[in-house]
C-alpha positions in Angstrom: 1.9 -17.9 -4.1 4.1 -15.7 -1.7 4.3 -12.4 -1.1 5.4 -9.6 1.1 3.2 -7.3 3.1 5.3 -4.1 4.0 4.6 -1.4 6.4 4.8 1.6 6.0 5.8 5.0 8.0 3.3 8.3 8.4 5.6 11.4 7.8 3.4 14.0 9.7 0.1 13.4 11.1 -2.4 15.4 12.2 -5.8 14.8 14.2 -8.1 17.4 11.8 -11.4 16.6 12.5 -14.1 14.6 15.0 -16.3 13.1 12.3 -20.1 12.4 12.3 -19.4 7.8 11.9 -17.5 8.0 14.8 -13.8 8.5 13.5 -11.4 11.1 12.7 -10.6 12.7 9.4 -6.6 12.8 9.3 -3.6 14.0 7.1 -0.3 12.6 5.8 1.8 11.5 4.4 1.9 7.6 3.7 5.2 6.3 3.1 6.4 2.4 1.8 9.2 0.8 4.0 10.4 -2.9 3.6 10.1 -4.1 7.2 8.5 -7.0 5.9 5.6 -9.8 6.7 5.1 -12.5 4.4 1.9 -14.3 2.8 1.5 -17.1 1.4 -1.8 -18.3 -0.5 -2.5 -21.7 -2.3 -6.1 -23.3 -3.3 -6.8 -26.2 -1.1 -9.4 -28.6 0.0 -11.1 -26.4 2.9 -10.5 -22.7 4.0 -8.3 -22.4 6.0 -5.7 -19.2 7.9 -2.9 -20.2 10.3 -0.2 -17.9 12.4 3.4 -17.6 12.9 6.0 -15.4 13.7 4.6 -12.7 16.5 1.7 -13.6 18.2 -1.0 -12.1 17.0 -3.9 -11.4 19.1 -7.5 -12.0 18.9 -9.2 -14.3 17.0 -8.5 -15.7 13.8 -11.7 -15.2 12.3 -10.9 -11.3 13.0 -7.0 -11.6 10.8 -7.5 -9.0 7.8 -6.1 -12.3 5.6 -9.1 -13.8 6.0 -11.7 -11.1 5.8 -10.1 -10.3 2.4 -10.9 -13.7 1.3 -14.9 -12.9 2.4 -14.8 -10.2 1.1 -14.0 -11.5 -2.7 -15.4 -15.4 -1.9 -19.3 -13.2 -1.5 -18.4 -11.8 -5.0 -16.5 -14.0 -6.7 -17.5 -17.6 -5.7 -13.7 -18.4 -5.0 -12.6 -21.8 -4.0 -10.7 -23.0 -0.6 -7.2 -21.6 0.1 -5.0 -22.5 2.5 -3.4 -18.7 3.3 0.0 -19.4 6.2 1.3 -16.1 7.7 4.3 -15.4 9.0 4.1 -12.0 11.0 7.3 -9.9 11.8 6.2 -6.7 11.4 5.3 -5.3 15.2 1.5 -5.5 16.2 0.1 -2.1 17.9 3.4 -0.2 16.7 1.7 2.4 14.3 3.3 1.2 10.6 -0.2 -0.6 9.4 1.0 -4.2 9.4 -2.1 -5.8 10.0 -3.6 -3.5 7.1 -0.8 -4.5 4.9 -1.8 -8.3 5.4 -5.2 -7.7 4.7 -4.2 -5.4 1.5 -2.1 -8.2 0.0 -4.3 -11.1 0.9 -6.4 -9.2 -1.6 -4.0 -8.9 -4.8 -3.5 -12.4 -4.5 -6.6 -13.6 -4.3 -6.8 -11.1 -7.6 -3.8 -12.9 -8.8 -4.4 -16.2 -8.2 -7.7 -16.5 -9.7 -7.2 -14.7 -12.8 -10.2 -11.8 -11.2 -8.4 -8.7 -13.0 -9.5 -6.3 -10.7 -8.2 -2.7 -11.6 -6.6 -1.1 -8.7 -9.0 0.8 -7.9 -11.8 -1.9 -7.5 -8.7 -3.8 -4.6 -8.9 -0.6 -3.4 -12.2 -0.3 -3.0 -12.0 -3.7 -1.7 -9.5 -2.5 1.2 -11.4 0.2 2.2 -13.4 -2.1 3.5 -11.1 -3.7 5.5 -9.6 -0.4 7.2 -9.1 2.9 6.9 -5.2 2.4 5.7 -5.5 -0.8 4.1 -7.0 0.9 0.5 -2.6 2.9 0.5 -0.7 -1.0 0.1 -2.5 -2.1 -3.2 -1.0 0.9 -5.0 1.6 1.0 -2.2 3.6 4.3 -3.1 3.9 7.5 -1.0 0.7 9.9 -1.2 -1.1 12.7 1.1 -3.8 10.8 2.4 -6.5 12.6 3.9 -10.1 11.8 6.0 -9.7 8.9 7.5 -6.7 7.9 6.2 -7.9 6.4 2.7 -8.7 10.0 0.7 -5.3 10.2 -0.9 -3.5 13.0 -3.6 0.5 12.7 -5.4 3.1 14.1 -3.3 6.4 15.8 -5.2 8.2 13.5 -2.5 10.8 11.4 -3.3 13.6 10.0 -0.4 15.2 6.6 -1.7 18.7 8.1 -1.3 18.1 8.1 2.6 18.4 5.6 5.4 16.1 5.0 7.3 15.6 3.3 11.3 13.1 2.2 12.7 13.3 1.2 16.9 10.4 -0.5 18.4 10.4 -0.3 22.3 7.7 -3.4 22.3 5.3 -1.1 23.6 1.6 -2.4 21.9 -0.2 0.4 21.6 -3.9 0.2 20.8 -5.5 2.7 18.1 -8.3 3.0 21.3 -6.1 4.3 23.4 -4.3 6.9 21.1 -7.1 8.2 20.0 -8.6 8.1 23.4 -6.0 10.6 24.7 -5.3 12.5 21.1 -6.8 16.3 20.2 -8.7 17.4 17.7 -7.3 20.5 16.0 -6.8 22.1 12.7 -2.8 22.8 12.5 -1.5 25.9 11.1 0.9 25.3 8.3 -0.3 23.0 5.6 1.5 19.6 5.9 1.2 19.1 2.4 3.9 21.9 1.2 6.1 21.3 3.7 6.6 17.9 3.2 8.1 18.7 -0.6 10.1 21.1 0.7 13.8 20.3 1.5 14.1 17.7 4.2 16.2 19.4 6.6 13.9 21.9 7.0 11.4 19.4 8.8 12.7 18.7 12.4 10.6 22.3 13.9 7.5 21.6 11.9 6.2 18.5 10.9 4.9 17.1 13.4 2.0 13.3 15.0 -0.4 15.0 17.1 0.0 12.2 18.6 3.2 12.8 20.1 1.4 15.1 22.0 -0.9 12.7 23.4 1.6 9.2 23.8 4.8 11.3 25.1 4.1 11.9 28.7 2.7 8.5 29.2 5.3 7.0 27.9 8.2 8.7 28.3 10.8 5.7 26.2 9.1 7.2 23.5 10.6 10.6 23.4 13.7 9.4 24.7 14.5 7.4 21.5 13.5 10.3 19.6 16.0 11.8 21.2 18.9 9.2 20.8 17.7 9.0 17.2 18.4 12.7 16.8 22.0 11.9 18.4 22.6 9.4 16.7 22.5 11.8 13.6 19.1 11.8 12.1 18.0 14.8 9.4 14.1 13.7 10.8 12.9 11.7 13.6 9.0 11.0 14.6 6.6 8.5 16.1 4.6 6.8 12.8 1.4 6.0 13.2 -0.4 6.5 16.9 3.1 4.6 17.5 4.5 3.0 19.3 7.4 2.9 16.8 10.1 5.7 16.2 11.7 6.3 13.0 14.8 8.1 12.6 15.6 8.8 8.7 19.2 9.3 7.9 21.5 10.4 5.1 22.4 9.0 2.0 25.4 6.1 3.4 25.4 3.4 6.3 23.7 4.6 9.3 26.8 4.7 11.8 24.7 4.5 14.8 26.5 3.4 18.3 23.3 2.9 20.5 23.3 -0.6 22.0 19.4 -1.2 22.2 18.2 -2.5 25.1 17.5 -6.4 24.3 13.8 -5.7 24.2 13.7 -3.5 21.8 13.0 -4.5 17.7 14.3 -2.4 15.2 15.1 -3.0 11.2 16.9 0.1 8.9 17.7 0.1 5.1 16.9 2.3 2.7 13.7 4.1 2.3 
């Protein structure tokens, strides 16, 4: 069985409170985009996980696909599987690619072995994998709170718009980003602003990590400025970086930007 875990963007992101468990509470809109990895899971005589595509740092044992299998195996005595992940979503980009892989692995195993687990049950397992993994179970726009795993519906449909995402080949770890960001309560209601027309977002909707990371990595504000110069209605860093996206009017993106060779980019419809 083959599935294609997709990325997400954050539209607005406020880091609002330090929690007793050491994490931070946040508020943000999570919105799915179709920059994808590929994950194949098949029954086997011995469980193994193989990787291709973009090199994934760390030991294979720490990969969220394998951890998803281990979680379900403890409760449902799953037989061995062979999992192969082809990595295409940039790592350290703030797009949740690793979280998507883990969440999609849960869903594949649920379907492959007819576990019949409801979405809310799968979300419970996904929360044990990581803060934003649960989002990818239902994989639709939500307003996220707390660790990024408590969701509210949001009245937001950008399906007629185009998006261009630019990754400057800069891996920013979550630890580095949270070590620099300041915790503060926003002076406006982010959800209410996002439910207004997109043309009002430019001077209102903010990502707390931009303040922390833009001075250290000047390429990031340069990309954001260029996206606006190319006609984006709204541009922002996603998550804790380093990918920057621009949302463009309906129709083809007519950009004349010559990307540096080291950059990776993706564009499509939201």
